C-alpha distance (Angstrom), angle and dihedral (degrees) to the residues before:
residue distance angle dihedral
M1 . . .
A2 3.77 . .
G3 3.75 115.4 .
D4 3.79 99.8 -173.5
T5 3.81 111.3 145.8
A6 3.83 115.0 -115.7
A7 3.61 119.4 -120.7
A8 3.81 92.2 -120.3
P9 3.77 134.8 -17.4
D10 3.78 92.5 -125.7
D11 3.76 100.7 68.1
T12 3.88 88.2 112.7
A13 3.74 95.2 125.2
A14 3.77 92.8 59.7
A15 3.77 96.7 41.8
P16 3.75 122.6 115.3
D17 3.76 113.6 -100.7
G18 3.77 94.5 -119.6
T19 3.75 99.0 -109.9
G20 3.83 109.9 161.7
C21 3.76 92.0 18.0
A22 3.86 110.2 153.5
I23 3.77 121.2 -160.3
D24 3.71 111.8 -160.1
V25 3.73 135.7 -171.2
E26 3.83 108.7 -88.6
R27 3.71 115.5 -146.1
A28 3.67 136.4 164.5
T29 3.80 92.7 -87.4
G30 3.75 92.5 49.1
P31 3.80 140.0 -93.9
Y32 3.89 115.9 -14.1
R33 3.88 122.3 -164.0
S34 3.77 106.9 -143.1
A35 3.83 119.5 -144.3
N36 3.73 89.3 -131.8
R37 3.80 110.9 68.0
T38 3.64 135.7 163.7
P39 3.91 128.6 -153.4
L40 3.67 122.4 -103.3
T41 3.83 115.2 -141.1
D42 3.73 133.7 -176.4
V43 3.79 126.3 -131.3
T44 3.68 92.3 -83.5
G45 3.88 92.1 55.0
R46 3.72 93.8 -109.2
P47 3.83 114.8 140.6
V48 3.79 114.3 -114.7
G49 3.85 102.7 167.3
E50 3.68 145.8 -47.0
L51 3.69 137.4 -86.7
S52 3.95 125.6 -140.5
L53 3.85 111.7 -131.7
A54 3.81 117.2 -150.9
P55 3.80 115.2 -140.1
P56 3.89 117.3 -139.9
L57 3.83 91.6 -98.2
L58 3.74 93.7 56.1
I59 3.89 90.4 44.0
R60 3.81 88.2 55.6
Q61 3.88 91.9 47.4
V62 3.73 93.3 49.5
M63 3.78 94.5 48.9
D64 3.76 91.3 48.1
E65 3.71 88.3 52.7
M66 3.74 89.6 53.3
R67 3.78 93.5 53.7
A68 3.81 92.6 49.8
A69 3.77 96.3 44.7
P70 3.88 118.4 103.2
G71 3.73 121.4 -87.5
Q72 3.83 125.8 -119.0
A73 3.81 128.0 -141.9
A74 3.68 117.4 -102.9
D75 3.81 96.7 -117.9
D76 3.81 89.3 52.6
R77 3.78 92.6 49.6
L78 3.77 91.7 49.5
A79 3.79 92.8 48.5
A80 3.83 88.1 49.8
L81 3.80 90.7 52.4
A82 3.79 92.6 50.3
R83 3.81 92.2 49.9
A84 3.91 90.9 42.6
G85 3.79 90.1 59.0
E86 3.74 91.6 53.7
L87 3.86 91.7 45.5
F88 3.82 91.4 48.8
A89 3.76 89.9 54.9
T90 3.77 101.7 39.4
A91 3.77 115.7 16.0
T92 3.68 137.2 91.1
L93 3.84 104.2 -125.1
E94 3.65 118.0 -164.8
G95 3.77 89.7 -25.4
E96 3.72 96.1 -46.2
T97 3.86 115.7 120.4
P98 3.83 122.1 -158.8
G99 3.84 85.9 -105.5
T100 3.69 95.4 52.4
Y101 3.85 89.4 49.8
C102 3.78 92.0 47.3
R103 3.90 93.1 51.1
R104 3.84 95.0 43.2
Q105 3.82 91.5 49.3
A106 3.92 91.5 49.6
L107 3.70 95.3 45.9
V108 3.86 95.9 51.2
S109 3.82 98.9 33.0
G110 3.87 93.3 42.6
L111 3.89 89.1 -134.7
P112 3.84 118.5 132.2
V113 3.75 112.3 -89.6
A114 3.76 88.7 -122.5
V115 3.84 87.2 71.5
A116 3.73 94.6 60.8
R117 3.87 88.8 44.3
R118 3.81 90.9 56.6
T119 3.85 89.1 45.6
L120 3.85 88.2 61.9
D121 3.69 89.6 62.1
R122 3.85 94.1 40.3
V123 3.75 92.7 54.8
A124 3.87 91.0 47.2
R125 3.78 91.2 51.3
A126 3.83 92.0 47.1
G127 3.74 92.1 51.0
R128 3.82 93.4 50.1
A129 3.89 89.8 48.2
A130 3.86 96.1 45.8
A131 3.75 93.9 101.9
D132 3.82 95.5 46.7
S133 3.88 91.1 42.7
L134 3.67 89.4 54.5
A135 3.86 95.1 48.7
A136 3.84 88.6 47.5
Q137 3.77 93.4 55.3
R138 3.83 97.7 45.1
P139 3.78 112.9 94.7
S140 3.75 114.7 -107.0
G141 3.76 111.0 -88.6
A142 3.80 94.8 8.0
V143 3.82 119.5 139.2
P144 3.92 113.8 -137.5
L145 3.80 94.2 -129.5
G146 3.84 95.2 -169.1
D147 3.80 93.1 70.0
L148 3.82 99.2 41.4
S149 3.79 128.3 88.8
F150 3.80 116.0 -134.9
G151 3.78 90.0 -100.2
D152 3.83 90.8 55.1
L153 3.78 90.0 49.9
A154 3.81 92.7 47.9
A155 3.75 88.9 51.9
A156 3.75 89.9 52.9
G157 3.79 89.5 49.8
R158 3.77 90.8 56.2
T159 3.74 89.6 60.1
S160 3.83 123.0 70.8
A161 3.90 89.1 36.6
G162 3.75 95.1 -54.3
A163 3.85 102.3 -48.9
A164 3.69 138.4 91.1
V165 3.82 141.4 -175.9
A166 3.79 109.4 -118.6
W167 3.79 116.1 -155.2
V168 3.76 105.6 -151.1
R169 3.92 138.8 175.9
K170 3.70 116.4 -106.8
G171 3.89 89.0 -140.5
D172 3.71 141.8 -11.1
V173 3.85 106.6 -116.2
L174 3.78 125.4 48.6
G175 3.86 118.6 -162.3
V176 3.73 116.6 -149.8
L177 3.82 123.8 -164.2
A178 3.90 96.6 -163.9
P179 3.75 123.2 -147.9
G180 3.84 123.0 -132.4
N181 3.84 97.9 -145.4
H182 3.83 96.7 94.9
P183 3.81 132.9 2.3
A184 3.72 96.2 -136.6
T185 3.79 91.5 70.0
H186 3.71 87.2 83.1
V187 3.84 90.4 69.4
E188 3.75 86.8 75.6
W189 3.84 97.1 69.5
L190 3.77 90.8 48.4
G191 3.78 84.9 75.3
A192 3.90 89.1 60.0
L193 3.86 89.6 58.1
A194 3.65 89.8 51.8
L195 3.70 90.0 54.1
G196 3.89 90.3 52.7
Y197 3.77 99.9 -102.2
R198 3.77 123.8 142.1
V199 3.91 105.5 -125.9
A200 3.88 125.8 -154.1
V201 3.74 112.5 -169.8
R202 3.72 128.4 -158.2
P203 3.79 105.5 -161.7
S204 3.77 125.6 -149.7
Q205 3.75 115.8 -109.9
R206 3.75 86.7 -128.4
D207 3.83 89.9 61.8
P208 3.82 118.9 17.7
F209 3.73 92.8 139.1
T210 3.82 99.6 73.6
P211 3.86 96.6 54.9
R212 3.85 91.6 42.0
R213 3.69 91.6 53.6
L214 3.90 90.0 46.4
V215 3.88 90.4 50.7
R216 3.77 89.0 49.7
A217 3.79 94.6 47.9
L218 3.86 91.4 44.8
R219 3.76 92.5 54.1
E220 3.91 92.7 42.3
A221 3.84 87.3 52.2
G222 3.79 93.0 56.8
L223 3.87 104.3 -98.5
A224 3.86 108.7 153.4
P225 3.84 106.6 -100.0
G226 3.77 93.5 -124.9
Y227 3.81 91.1 67.4
V228 3.78 101.4 71.1
A229 3.88 135.6 32.9
L230 3.75 133.8 173.5
L231 3.74 113.4 -142.9
P232 3.80 114.8 -179.4
T233 3.73 111.7 -169.8
T234 3.84 144.7 147.8
H235 3.78 123.5 -78.7
E236 3.74 87.3 -113.7
H237 3.91 90.4 60.4
A238 3.83 99.4 34.8
E239 3.75 89.7 91.4
A240 3.85 89.4 62.7
L241 3.83 87.9 64.9
V242 3.79 92.8 52.3
D243 3.77 91.7 44.0
R244 3.82 94.5 51.1
A245 3.86 94.1 46.0
D246 3.86 123.6 82.1
L247 3.70 91.3 -127.6
G248 3.92 133.8 9.5
L249 3.71 134.0 -143.3
V250 3.81 110.2 -164.3
Y251 3.88 135.6 174.3
G252 3.61 128.6 -157.3
G253 3.80 148.1 109.1
D254 3.77 129.5 -60.0
P255 3.78 94.7 -70.5
V256 3.81 90.6 58.1
V257 3.85 91.4 49.1
A258 3.73 91.3 49.0
R259 3.82 92.0 49.6
Y260 3.82 93.0 57.1
A261 3.72 98.3 31.8
D262 3.77 92.8 113.2
S263 3.80 97.4 35.2
R264 3.80 118.3 115.0
R265 3.78 94.6 -167.0
V266 3.91 100.0 45.5
L267 3.76 124.0 66.8
A268 3.82 110.2 -160.3
Q269 3.80 116.2 -159.3
G270 3.87 109.1 -161.2
P271 3.82 140.2 167.0
G272 3.80 112.9 -28.1
R273 3.90 99.3 -148.9
S274 3.82 88.1 -161.4
K275 3.82 115.4 -173.4
V276 3.83 144.7 -165.9
L277 3.82 119.0 -139.1
L278 3.83 119.0 -162.4
T279 3.92 118.6 -175.1
R280 3.77 126.4 -157.4
D281 3.72 93.3 -102.4
V282 3.80 93.7 70.5
S283 3.80 127.7 56.5
W284 3.85 112.5 -117.1
R285 3.81 87.4 -155.8
S286 3.70 89.5 64.9
H287 3.81 92.4 51.2
L288 3.80 100.5 39.6
D289 3.82 88.7 113.4
T290 3.81 91.0 57.9
V291 3.88 92.8 47.5
A292 3.85 91.5 47.6
D293 3.76 92.3 47.0
S294 3.81 91.7 49.0
V295 3.83 90.2 53.5
A296 3.72 103.7 38.8
A297 3.84 109.2 27.3
D298 3.75 113.0 126.3
A299 3.80 90.3 9.3
G300 3.94 91.5 -58.0
V301 3.85 94.0 -83.5
Q302 3.81 102.5 117.5
C303 3.78 121.3 97.9
L304 3.82 84.7 -126.2
N305 3.85 91.0 62.2
A306 3.78 112.8 103.7
S307 3.77 114.3 -110.8
A308 3.80 96.4 173.3
V309 3.83 133.0 42.5
L310 3.80 124.9 -167.7
C311 3.79 115.7 -161.5
E312 3.83 127.2 -178.0
D313 3.83 95.6 -163.8
D314 3.71 119.9 55.6
A315 3.83 101.4 -26.6
P316 3.83 91.8 178.9
G317 3.89 90.3 54.4
L318 3.77 90.6 51.2
A319 3.80 91.0 50.4
R320 3.76 92.2 53.2
A321 3.75 94.0 47.6
L322 3.86 93.2 43.9
A323 3.87 88.6 49.6
E324 3.86 92.4 51.5
R325 3.75 91.9 46.9
L326 3.81 93.3 50.1
A327 3.82 93.6 45.3
R328 3.82 89.4 63.8
L329 3.83 89.8 66.5
P330 3.86 108.5 115.7
L331 3.78 120.3 -105.2
L332 3.90 100.9 -133.4
A333 3.77 141.2 147.2
P334 3.80 110.9 -94.9
D335 3.74 97.0 -109.5
H336 3.82 91.6 58.2
P337 3.85 110.1 106.2
D338 3.75 91.3 -131.7
A339 3.85 94.6 49.7
A340 3.89 111.9 130.0
L341 3.79 106.4 166.3
P342 3.79 136.0 62.2
V343 3.86 121.5 -94.7
R344 3.80 125.6 -151.4
P345 3.77 134.5 -178.5
L346 3.81 105.6 -84.1
G347 3.86 95.0 -112.7
E348 3.84 92.1 51.6
A349 3.72 90.7 44.3
R350 3.77 92.9 52.0
R351 3.84 91.9 50.3
L352 3.85 90.6 52.1
A353 3.79 89.5 46.5
E354 3.79 92.2 52.5
Q355 3.83 90.0 50.9
L356 3.68 90.3 50.5
H357 3.85 92.2 49.3
E358 3.78 87.2 54.8
S359 3.84 97.9 42.7
V360 3.79 103.9 34.7
G361 3.78 100.2 27.6
P362 3.77 129.8 174.5
R363 3.83 95.0 -28.3
S364 3.79 94.0 73.3
A365 3.79 116.4 110.3
G366 3.70 134.1 -157.1
A367 3.86 102.0 27.1
G368 3.73 85.9 137.2
E369 3.76 123.0 -121.0
D370 3.87 116.4 7.4
P371 3.77 105.6 -134.4
A372 3.74 123.5 -171.4
E373 3.75 101.1 -80.6
R374 3.78 116.1 -116.2
F375 3.81 86.7 -177.0
P376 3.77 136.7 -0.3
G377 3.81 112.7 -67.3
E378 3.79 98.8 20.6
R379 3.77 92.0 139.2
F380 3.72 91.6 61.4
L381 3.77 94.9 68.4
A382 3.88 143.0 32.7
D383 3.75 114.3 -133.5
L384 4.02 104.5 -137.1
G385 3.78 91.5 -161.5
D386 3.77 96.5 -122.1
G387 3.90 100.1 86.0
S388 3.77 94.4 -79.5
A389 3.87 135.0 88.2
V390 3.73 136.0 -159.0
L391 3.85 116.7 -121.2
R392 3.70 107.0 -129.5
P393 3.82 121.5 -140.4
V394 3.75 117.1 -98.0
V395 3.74 126.6 -153.3
V396 3.87 118.5 -175.5
P397 3.93 121.1 -167.3
L398 3.79 110.7 -148.9
D399 3.75 132.6 -168.3
S400 3.86 93.2 -138.1
P401 3.77 139.3 11.7
E402 3.81 85.9 -124.3
D403 3.92 89.1 74.8
P404 3.85 106.1 112.3
R405 3.86 87.8 -127.2
F406 3.78 88.9 68.4
G407 3.76 90.1 75.1
V408 3.87 97.3 45.7
E409 3.76 120.0 121.7
L410 3.83 121.5 -166.8
P411 3.85 138.2 -177.6
L412 3.81 89.4 -111.2
P413 3.78 138.3 54.3
Y414 3.77 101.9 -64.3
A415 3.80 129.8 164.2
A416 3.78 129.7 176.8
V417 3.87 106.5 -161.5
A418 3.84 118.2 -158.3
P419 3.78 135.7 167.8
W420 3.82 119.5 -97.7
D421 3.81 128.7 -154.6
P422 3.74 125.8 -173.2
G423 3.79 90.8 -108.6
L424 3.78 91.1 71.4
R425 3.80 102.2 81.1
P426 3.88 125.6 -158.4
A427 3.80 89.5 -102.6
A428 3.82 89.1 68.4
F429 3.80 93.8 55.2
G430 3.83 93.4 84.0
R431 3.74 125.4 -136.3
T432 3.79 108.2 -20.6
L433 3.74 123.6 -179.8
A434 3.88 94.7 -164.5
L435 3.78 129.6 8.0
T436 3.81 124.7 -173.2
V437 3.66 111.2 -154.9
L438 3.80 116.7 -156.0
S439 3.91 102.8 -170.9
E440 3.76 146.2 104.5
D441 3.84 91.2 -132.0
A442 3.75 107.1 107.7
D443 3.83 91.7 -178.7
L444 3.87 89.1 58.4
V445 3.61 92.7 49.8
R446 3.87 92.3 48.7
E447 3.86 87.5 52.2
C448 3.78 88.8 52.8
V449 3.73 92.8 51.8
A450 3.77 90.0 49.1
S451 3.72 96.7 50.0
P452 3.75 111.4 111.1
L453 3.91 87.4 -147.5
I454 3.81 97.3 56.8
R455 3.85 112.8 73.0
N456 3.71 102.0 -175.7
T457 3.81 128.3 23.4
H458 3.94 124.6 -163.5
W459 3.73 118.3 -170.7
G460 3.79 119.2 -155.1
A461 3.87 127.4 -7.8
V462 3.76 95.5 -8.4
P463 3.74 112.8 124.4
T464 3.82 118.4 -130.8
H465 3.80 94.4 -113.7
W466 3.81 94.2 58.0
S467 3.81 113.7 123.1
R468 3.80 141.6 156.8
P469 3.78 131.4 -154.1
G470 3.91 110.1 -94.5
L471 3.77 95.3 28.2
P472 3.83 120.7 110.3
H473 3.76 116.5 -96.9
D474 3.81 105.4 -172.5
G475 3.75 88.3 -11.0
A476 3.75 119.6 -51.9
L477 3.85 117.9 -57.1
A478 3.72 89.7 -136.3
E479 3.79 89.1 64.1
F480 3.88 86.6 67.4
L481 3.69 99.5 35.2
M482 3.88 102.8 45.4
E483 3.75 138.7 44.8
S484 3.83 136.1 -167.9
K485 3.72 121.8 -119.8
T486 3.81 133.1 179.4
F487 3.79 120.2 -115.1
A488 3.88 116.3 -170.5
G489 3.81 129.7 177.5
E490 3.74 127.1 -163.8
A491 3.84 88.9 -88.1
A492 3.77 87.3 71.3
L493 3.82 90.7 69.5
R494 3.76 87.9 63.4
G495 3.76 94.5 44.6
P496 3.76 127.8 103.9
V497 3.84 115.4 -81.4
R498 3.89 113.0 -132.1
């Protein structure tokens, strides 16, 4: 692989369009072109390449190869992760510059090209922080067994009166069914590599470019080949990847979360239903920027984007102002540098718009101009005239947070705005991935932090999507992948009893 540093990561406008781009299975022995391939198209319907599809037999073979491949010391893995982050952000990898990657990702996913550009930096920061993130997640005093010889462990057992806490993996191979809603979700499984897992990734057909670039960067950086594999496959065969792995990380909607709710070996990441809460002691007018950013940053498609807003003082006024603010976002193709909204193939956009017309109805605000409708839902999209359409932001004023539209999450900037009164406690908000609290009430904030249904609490003008490498997202992935065990030697019998 070529590791030449690109002149700049913002050469997107001059990048090739990706026509003829082939994305293969990536296994320990190198790329593999499957006989079964599916075309890749951009949001206009234009062919841009093809994606190899791995059948179940190949999936099993590749994962068996991963288990049999030689291991790699933790220090070497962490160094590779740090270098891979930089390569992902700056290098030309097998002819693909950062700009080429960004444009390909934008044109096929329909996300603004700025999202992929920001992901370059996010991956670089995650790679640099891998060692610190791993140390922060490990229980205090625990010994990471997987990277110690028996002699090392015995030495650890001779300390602390002959006993030690061993921090061990629950398995060896993690299968990931990756989403296509946002490229930065792939940062999550980098943490599994830091822990010593072998990771097999099934990419979304909406974004196979991000995981492929990550695999290339990791191998160029010196990660042992058996630690990561890219296994594109059909929805029908995706389950084979999870079944063959020791543990699974899957992304999807409520049905996916419900399917794995009782599983101890599969972690399902579902809708975030993130929210903003504004109490009467703050002016929402002073915080409209934070609310709008929470709803619409990165095209509003992250699980951390707010899809609901609770406002104690004049919720209808906030809804109108938010709608007006979001209606000013430009309606542009995804590869335009100023694009800010998601784009879908026209047929797909129209089907979604018809659903919005039925579910949201005339009470929606801020869908932008309201042209004479040629079909139900016309006002929810903007036809770009090339076979694609921009999905307009949607703001829905509600009379109560008990309205079922309050819990809706959509692949676009969507916010249901409802009134809040102090009698509605945080426990009634429902499961919330991120909550931004704009309030002077410290007791309320403390209650939000303590709520088992709220995973992340931000106090003040911190948008819901704010994050930093090393901090938990939906908890720490290590909580699912690792466990603590006791190791005791004979010296423990002579140690103090507490």
